[in-house]
C-alpha positions in Angstrom: 97.6 94.0 103.9 94.2 93.2 105.1 93.1 95.5 102.2 94.8 93.2 99.5 94.2 89.8 101.0 91.1 90.1 103.7 91.9 90.5 107.2 92.1 86.7 108.0 94.3 85.8 105.4 96.3 88.9 106.0 96.6 87.9 109.7 97.6 84.2 108.8 100.5 85.5 106.4 102.0 87.9 108.8 102.1 85.1 111.9 102.8 82.1 110.0 104.1 82.6 106.3 108.3 82.5 106.2 109.5 84.9 103.6 113.1 84.3 102.4 113.4 88.4 101.4 112.8 89.1 105.1 115.6 86.9 106.3 113.6 83.9 106.7 111.0 85.6 109.0 107.2 86.1 109.3 106.3 89.9 108.8 105.6 89.9 112.5 109.1 88.9 113.0 110.2 90.9 110.6 108.4 94.3 112.2 109.6 93.1 115.8 113.4 93.2 114.5 112.8 96.7 113.1 112.3 96.2 109.7 110.6 99.0 107.8 107.0 98.6 107.1 107.8 99.8 103.5 110.4 96.9 103.4 108.3 94.5 104.9 105.4 95.3 102.4 107.5 94.9 99.2 108.5 91.4 100.3 105.3 90.5 100.8 104.3 92.1 97.2 107.0 90.7 95.6 106.2 86.9 97.0 102.4 87.3 95.8 103.2 89.5 93.0 101.1 91.9 93.9 100.4 94.4 90.8 102.3 97.5 91.1 99.2 99.8 91.2 98.1 98.3 94.5 101.5 98.4 96.1 
């Protein structure tokens, strides 16, 4: 996430942004709940429309 959004913004997103695709969880909560990093990254990319070549 840091490569795509910058370190500070990535940390904020992981802690504070709630993603509906992650069941109403933040990135940190989703990872703690056992979701795979791939699944979490795909949800982030979908939410922020990250181009396919950078996913």
